[in-house]
N, C-alpha and C positions, 0 to 999 in steps of 0.2 A: 591065632597064631599065622593067619595068611599074612598079614602086613609084615610081621616080625621075618617070614620065609622070604619076602622079595626083599627087604634090607639087607637080610644076608648075602644072597646072591647078588645084590647090585655092590654090596661090599666087595666080594668076591673079585668081581670082574676089574674094579677099580684097584684093587690089591694088586691084581696079575700083571695087569697094565703099567703099574706104578715101577715094576723092575728096570726094564730096559731104559726107562726115562730120568734114572737117577742122576741129580745133579749134586746132591749135598754131600759135602766131603765133612764129616766130622775129625778132623785131624788137627790139634793144637800144635804139638811137639813136631818141630821140623827137624828130622832127622839129617834130612838134606836141606841145605836154606833155601830151599823155593817148595818146599812141600808146603800144601795149603793148611792155613790157619783158620779155624771156623768162626763162630760169631763173636768176636772182640769187637769192643768199639773204641775205634783210635781218636776220636774226637773230643776235644775239650772246648765246651761252650764258653762265652763270656761269664756267663752264672756259673759254671762249673756244675752244671748239670743238665740232663735232659730227663725229666720224668716220664715214666709211663703212665698211662691212662686207666688205671686200674679199677676206676669206677664204670666202665663202659658196661662190663657184664657184672650180676648181682651173684655172689656166692658167699657161702660160710667158711671161715676158716677153721679147720677142727685139728687135732692131733693124735696120734694113736701109737701106742707102746709098741715098738718093733724089734725083733729079735736080731741080734747083730749077725750071727751065724747060723743059717738055717739048715746048714748041713753036718752040723756035731752036735754035741753034745756038752761042749765047754760051758764052763760057768762065766760068761760073758756078759758086761752089762746090757740092757737095752737102751734104744734111743728114741726119742720123740719124731716121728715122722710126719711131716704136714701135709695134709691134703685139703683142697677145695671142694666144696660139693653145695650143688644147687638141686632142689627138688621142685621149684616153681613148677613145672610141667609134668611133673613124673604122676601117671595115674594110679599108682600105687598096687601094691602086691597082689590085692585082688583081682586086679586087672593083666597081671604079668608086665606090668611096665617094665621095660628096658632098661638097663643101665649102660650108659656112655661111659667108659674108662679111657681117659687119656693116660697113656705112658709116658711117665714125665721125662725129660731129657735132662742134660747134664748143666742146669743152669737153676736158676729161681723159676718155682712152678709157676709164679703169677703171671711173667713175661710171657710162657706160653701160654697160660688158661687165656689172657686178653688177646691173643694174636692166633688163635683159633677157631676163627668164627664160624666156621662151617658146622662145627659139633653143637654150638649154641644156637646156630639157623634151624637145623633139623630136630632139635631136642622136642620143639612143641607140637611139631608134625607128628612126630612116634610116641608122644607122653613120656619122654624119656627122664630119668634122673641123670646128672652130670657129675663125674668125681674126675678131679685131676691131682693123684696123687704126687707126692715130691720124689724125687730120685736120690737114694740116700748118698752122703756126703756132699750135697748140693743146697744152696738157699739155707732154710732153716733146719734142713734134716740132718743134722750132725751129730754122728756117734761122738761118745767121749767127753761130751758137753761142750765143746766149741771146735772151730774152724783150725786152730792152732795146734791142739789136740788131736785131732781125727788126722791132719797132714803131717802128724810129727815124723813119722818114719815109715819104713816098711812094714812093720809088724801093724800099726795101727790102720794103714792104707791096703792091708791085705784083703778086707772084705768089701773093698769098692769094685764089685765084678758086675756085669751084666746079670748073671745066675743070681744073683743075693739080689738085685734090684727085682727082678722079675718074680723069686719068691716073696719079696715085699708086697708087691702087687697082689698076688696070689692069695696070702693071708689076709690082705687087708680087705679086700672085696668079699672074700669068705665070711670073714667075722661081722663085716656091715652087714651083709646080706641076712646072717642069722641073727642078728640083733633088729632088724627090720621083717624079721619074718618073710623074706623075700627069696629063700632059698630057689625057687622055681623061676625068678623073674631071668630073662636071659642077660647076658653079658657082651657089649660089642665094644673092642679094642679100637682107640685111635692113636696115631703117632706119625710124628714128621721127622725126616733124617734119622737122627740116632733113636728118637721116640718110635719111629715108624719102623726100624729094626726091632727094637724090642716088642714092639705090637705083633709083628710077624712071628718072632721067635716064642713069645709069649703062647699064641695059639696052637703053633706046634707042641710045645712043652706042657701046656695046660689045655689040652682041647675039651677037657669036662667043666673047664670054668668059664670059657668064651664060645660063642656060636660063631665068631667071626671076626676079622679085623681089617682095618683099613691103613695099609702103611703106604705113605705118601713120601715120594723122594726117599726111601730107605735103601741104602747102599749096601745090602746084604752080598752083593756079589764081590765087594772089593776086598777080596781077601785072596790069597795066595794068587795062583796064575788062573782064576776064573776068567776075568776079564783082563785086557791088556792094561798094564799101568799107566799107559799115554791117554786112557779115553777119557778120564776128567777133563783135563786140560784141552784136548782136543776138540770136545764140547762145547767148552767157553769159549774158545778160540772162534770156533765157528759161527757163534752168536755175533761176534764182532765183524767177523769177514762178510757175513751177510748183510751187515748194513751198510759196511762202507771197507773197499779193499784197502784205501789210502787208510783209512783210520787202523785197521789190522796192521799195515805195513809200519805206521808211526810208532805203535806201541814196540812192534817187534825190534825196531832199530833202538829203541830208547835204553835198552838195557847197557847195551855198550856204551851210549854215550853217558850215563849214569856212573858205569864202572870207571870208564875214563878221567871224568870229573873229579870223582872220589881221590883217585891218587894223585892229584895236583896240589900245589901248595893252596892252603886256605879254599880248596874244591870241597870239602864237606860242611865248611860255613856257608859257602854259597849255594848249596844244596839246602842246607838248613833254611835258609831266606827264601829260597824260591818256592819250596813246598811250605814254607812258615810252620815249622815244629818250634814246640815250645822250649825244646833242649836242645844242643847242638848233636847233629847225627855223630855216632860213635864210628858208623862204618856205612860204605854205600850200600851192602847188603841188607842194612835197616829199612833203607828207602825202597829198594827192589822188593823186599818181602811186603811192606806197607801196599806199594801198588798193586802186587799180585793179589794179596787179599781182597782189595776193593773189586779188581776185576772178576774174580771169582764170585764175590757176594751179589755183584750186580747182574751175573748169570743166573743166579739164584733166585734173585729178586725181580727178575725182568716179566715183571707183570705189567698188561695194557692198562692198567690204572695205577693212581698214586699210592704208597702205601710207605709205612714207615715201622715196619717188623724188624728189619736190620738197620736202616737210618732212615730219615724221611727222604722218598725220592720220587721223581714225577713218573705217570706212566710211560712203559717204554724206555725205561731209563739208558739202555745201552745205546739207543737211537739218538739221545740226547746226548750222550758223550761223544758219541762219535759226531754229532753234529757240532759241538764247540771245538773240538780236535780240530775239523777240517774246516773250519770256518774262521781259523785266525787269520789275521792279515798276513800278505805274501812277506818273507823275510823273517816271520815269529820262528824262534829256536824250537827244537823238539821239546826240552824240558817243559819250556812255558806251555807248549800246547797240551802235554801230558797233565800239567798242574790243572789246567782249564777243565780239561776231560775229567779227571778223577774228582774234583770238587763236587760234581754232580752226585758223586755217592757220599764224599765226607762233608759237603758243605752246600747241600742243594739250599738250605733255608736261608745262607748268606750270614748265619748268628756265629760262626764259629771265629773265635780269636786267634788260636793256634791249636795244633794236633800233638798229642801226647800217645808215643807209641807205647808206653805202659799200661793204659786205661784199659780197664776189664770190669765194666758195670753190671754183668749178670752172673759172675763168679762162677766162672765156667774153666778157665784157664788150667790153674794147679790140678784140680781133681781129672780133667781129660787128659791131660799130661802124663799121669798115672796109668790110665785108662789105655793109651796109645803106647803105652810101654810094657805093660803086662799082657793084655790079651787082643786089643784092637789093633792089631798089627795090620795096615791096609796100604799097600804098596801103590807109589805115585811116582810118576815121571813125567818128562817133558819130550816130546819129540823136536828135533832141529828143523824136521822139513814140514812138519803140519800144524804145530804149535806157535803161536805168538808170545810165549813165556820164555824165558832163559832155559836152554837146554839141558836136561840133565837125565840121568839114570838112576833107577830104584837099586840103593846100595843096602841091604839089610846088615850088613857088618857094621856100616858106620853108625845104625840106626841102635843096633844092639850096645855099642860102645856108648854112645850118649845116655841109654838108658841105664847102664851099668854107672856111669859117672853123675848122672842126677837121682837115681833111685837105688841104686845097687840090687837092681832086678834084671834077670836075664828076659826078654820076651819070650812069648809061646805062640808063634807065629802061625800054628795049625790050629789052636786051641779053639778057635770060633768055629771053623769047618768040623771040627770033632765034635764038638758039642751040639751044633745046630743045624749042621748041614751047610750046603753051599753052592756045589756044582750043581749047572742047570739040570743035568739030568737026575740028580738026587733031589732037587727043589721041586722039578715037574711030578716027580713021584710023590713026593710029601704032601703036595699041594690038592692031592686028590680027595684028601679029606675035607677039604672047604666047601667041596659041592655036596656034601651029605648034611641035609637038613630036615629031618621028619617034621610032619604036619603031625 
């Protein structure tokens, strides 16, 4: 058990360090026109596809009949929850082999499985089983038999909540351990961004099921007034400012240029051609949102090595963006500079024919829009003085109106902190339990 104890303490350390460094922003629905949208892929390649390399890691796909509502005794239909499992390195229940469970995010679980290398890399060292359960209402784990029925109305979407998802994971792992006679095997949770939030919350809500959690870039504090709403865009902006003040200023100036061009005769057509969209832009805001998303994702994926989790990108992609913006010949207009820079994110491979604003290959947008309108109410704002993004204030009233219009549901902005806690003082007190690991 000594190795398990060391693993737990290491995970605790990384978990606690991850909170102040949060950059991920799982907010699809833009109550204000500039609020960040999460992992949507806006590019359309020449062959209209960008296949994921699912063969990189080996796993078996299984299904589990899951209860739709864990918190009532209503006679509701069950649904098939997909999960991926790998037992290649598991030393078995006789040696108390650990179980690594990744808390599935708001999308197809295979996409997250093949982009979570750390879990696969350490499984052999710890003799661990790996499990990737899919989040309900995403991927193939659709209640009511299909995506169309699941997303039909407020009634069918009512069970798409973080609490129900955590209960899914708790029931699944408990049943799986029972079937494998592995009740004594320790479970360690993993997750990134929203999945990281779920991992942290599951450790708090189900401490008897998991001995620890590693929550990477998990914005558990992005609720109510726990942190300033400007913090996300300030952090992203500083990433660009550190590379080049000229680059930062060019991006900051571009928003007014885009808005002005959009108001001119045939201005939207010229913007469409400059940025190579597949269809004519309907508004200049659509372009601004597209650019804002790219800058945010570049910061999230600003690794020192090449990666293709979000999009194929070089190492230190923000450095490359600013290099392209700053190195344009004298006399190059702001819009052309911006296009050259943003192409690092949207077209680094050079294979993109045109860009599609409506592309959502990982099946995220509709489900998360509902979650962002019901309980995942995360305030965002952009400062005129410190941010390179368009300035705007967080406006809960407009968010509520948009949610009522789209889903006929009134958001609950204080529910997450009521259910899971959130203020720093409360979290510090709650996380004392992470340090208890009996030998």
